[in-house]
VEXDREN-2710 file (C-alpha; in Angstrom, 1 decimal):
% VEXDREN-2710
k/r/px/py/pz
1/MET/96.4/-64.0/-34.2
2/LYS/95.3/-60.2/-34.2
3/LYS/91.6/-61.1/-35.0
4/TYR/91.6/-63.7/-31.8
5/PHE/93.3/-60.8/-29.6
6/LEU/90.7/-58.2/-30.7
7/ALA/87.8/-60.8/-30.3
8/ILE/89.0/-61.4/-26.7
9/ILE/89.3/-57.7/-25.9
10/THR/85.8/-57.3/-27.4
11/ILE/84.3/-59.9/-25.4
12/LEU/86.0/-58.7/-22.2
13/LEU/84.6/-55.1/-22.9
14/VAL/81.1/-56.4/-23.5
15/LEU/81.2/-58.3/-20.3
16/THR/82.5/-55.7/-18.3
17/ALA/79.6/-53.4/-19.4
18/CYS/77.1/-56.1/-18.9
19/ASN/78.4/-56.3/-15.1
20/ASP/77.7/-52.5/-14.7
21/ASN/74.4/-52.3/-16.5
22/SER/72.5/-52.9/-13.4
23/LEU/74.5/-50.5/-11.5
24/ASN/74.2/-47.9/-14.3
25/SER/70.4/-48.5/-14.5
26/PHE/70.2/-48.0/-10.7
27/VAL/72.2/-44.6/-10.6
28/LYS/69.8/-43.4/-13.4
29/ASP/66.9/-44.5/-11.5
30/PHE/68.2/-43.0/-8.2
31/ASN/69.1/-39.7/-9.9
32/GLN/65.6/-39.6/-11.3
33/SER/64.1/-40.1/-7.8
34/ALA/66.6/-37.7/-6.2
35/ARG/64.7/-34.8/-8.0
36/LYS/61.6/-36.0/-6.6
37/TYR/62.7/-36.2/-2.8
38/ASP/65.2/-33.4/-3.0
39/ALA/68.3/-35.7/-2.5
40/ILE/71.9/-35.5/-3.9
41/GLU/72.4/-37.2/-7.2
42/LEU/75.1/-40.0/-7.4
43/VAL/78.1/-39.2/-9.6
44/GLU/79.6/-42.3/-11.2
45/SER/83.1/-40.8/-11.5
46/GLU/83.1/-40.3/-7.7
47/PHE/82.5/-44.0/-6.7
48/GLY/85.0/-45.9/-4.7
49/GLU/86.8/-49.0/-5.8
50/ILE/85.1/-52.4/-5.1
51/GLU/86.5/-53.5/-1.9
52/GLU/86.6/-56.8/-0.1
53/GLU/86.8/-58.1/3.4
54/ASP/86.0/-61.5/5.0
55/GLY/84.4/-62.7/1.6
56/GLU/82.1/-59.7/1.4
57/ARG/82.5/-57.0/-1.5
58/TRP/81.1/-53.7/-1.6
59/ARG/81.6/-50.4/-3.3
60/SER/80.9/-46.8/-1.9
61/LEU/78.5/-44.7/-3.9
62/PHE/78.3/-41.8/-1.9
63/LYS/79.5/-40.7/1.5
64/SER/78.6/-37.6/3.8
65/LYS/78.6/-37.0/7.5
66/GLU/74.8/-37.6/7.2
67/TYR/74.6/-40.7/5.1
68/GLU/76.4/-43.1/3.1
69/ILE/75.4/-45.6/0.3
70/GLU/77.2/-48.6/-1.0
71/ALA/76.4/-51.2/-3.7
72/MET/76.8/-55.0/-2.5
73/TYR/78.4/-57.5/-4.8
74/ASP/78.2/-61.1/-5.3
75/GLY/81.1/-61.8/-7.4
76/LYS/81.0/-59.1/-10.0
77/LYS/77.4/-58.9/-9.9
78/VAL/75.5/-56.0/-7.7
79/SER/73.3/-58.0/-5.3
80/GLY/72.0/-55.0/-3.2
81/TYR/72.3/-51.9/-1.8
82/TYR/73.2/-50.5/1.8
83/ILE/72.5/-47.1/3.4
84/ASN/73.7/-45.9/6.6
85/VAL/72.0/-42.7/8.1
86/ASN/73.6/-40.8/11.0
87/SER/71.9/-38.1/13.3
88/ASP/73.2/-35.9/16.0
89/THR/69.9/-36.6/17.8
90/ASN/68.2/-39.7/19.1
91/SER/65.8/-40.0/15.9
92/ILE/66.1/-39.7/12.1
93/LEU/64.2/-36.4/11.0
94/LYS/61.7/-36.8/8.1
95/ASP/63.2/-33.7/6.8
96/SER/66.7/-34.7/6.8
97/LYS/69.1/-35.4/4.1
98/GLY/69.4/-39.0/5.2
99/TYR/65.9/-39.5/5.4
100/ASN/65.5/-38.2/1.7
101/ALA/68.1/-40.4/0.6
102/VAL/66.4/-43.5/2.2
103/LEU/63.2/-42.5/0.2
104/THR/65.2/-41.9/-2.9
105/LEU/67.0/-45.3/-2.6
106/ALA/63.6/-47.0/-1.8
107/ASP/62.0/-45.3/-4.8
108/ALA/64.8/-46.3/-7.3
109/LEU/64.5/-49.9/-6.2
110/ASP/60.6/-49.7/-6.5
111/LEU/60.2/-50.7/-2.7
112/ASP/56.8/-49.7/-1.2
113/ILE/57.6/-46.6/0.6
114/LYS/54.8/-47.1/3.3
115/ASP/56.0/-50.6/4.0
116/LEU/59.7/-49.3/4.4
117/GLU/58.5/-46.3/6.7
118/LYS/56.6/-48.9/8.8
119/GLY/59.7/-50.9/9.1
120/MET/61.7/-47.9/10.1
121/GLN/59.5/-47.2/12.8
122/GLU/59.4/-50.7/14.2
123/ALA/63.2/-50.8/14.0
124/PHE/63.4/-47.6/16.2
125/ASN/61.0/-49.4/18.7
126/GLU/62.8/-52.8/18.7
127/ASN/66.3/-52.0/17.3
128/PHE/65.7/-54.0/14.1
129/TYR/63.2/-54.9/11.6
130/ASP/63.4/-57.5/8.7
131/TYR/60.9/-58.0/6.0
132/GLU/60.6/-58.9/2.3
133/ASP/58.7/-57.9/-0.8
134/GLU/58.5/-59.8/-4.1
135/TYR/62.1/-58.9/-5.2
136/HIS/64.1/-58.0/-2.0
137/ASN/65.0/-58.7/1.6
138/ILE/65.1/-55.5/3.6
139/LYS/66.7/-55.4/6.9
140/ILE/66.7/-52.3/9.0
141/ARG/69.0/-51.8/12.1
142/VAL/69.0/-48.8/14.5
143/ILE/71.6/-47.8/17.1
144/ASN/69.9/-45.3/19.3
145/ILE/71.7/-44.0/22.4
146/THR/72.3/-40.2/22.6
147/SER/72.3/-40.1/18.8
148/ALA/70.7/-42.4/16.2
149/SER/72.1/-44.4/13.4
150/MET/70.0/-46.5/11.0
151/SER/71.3/-48.8/8.5
152/ILE/69.2/-50.5/5.9
153/THR/70.3/-53.3/3.5
154/ILE/68.3/-54.1/0.5
155/GLU/69.2/-57.4/-1.0
156/ASP/67.9/-59.0/-4.3
157/LYS/66.2/-62.2/-3.7
END
């Protein structure tokens, strides 16, 4: 009986580790890119718990007054990432912490930076811009009244 119990616990631990592998890999890639773009590195011990509302699941990876990053889940699997950048002005400056975080996120996910920057400009002109690459669906939304807020959702295909 002990052998079966130990086998079940071992299998559960392995499955849990497999579910976190994509997030661990992302964090490693993000932190490597953070050095390149002068952004803050993610610290796994500071991640929030997985939350759920109306069938959507997410986990906060980082939050500051300038931006927040979340992992989105489909069941227990990471299905994409979300970043929201806030500005006190009506634009997102290219030398801001939030903009650097966007570039870091894009680099960690192997997005084409030029395509993303073009999409962000289009979103500022039209309030939204959607496009896809080989592996992701990218949705950019901008609220621009007296201050700017830009959210980018990057979902796996």
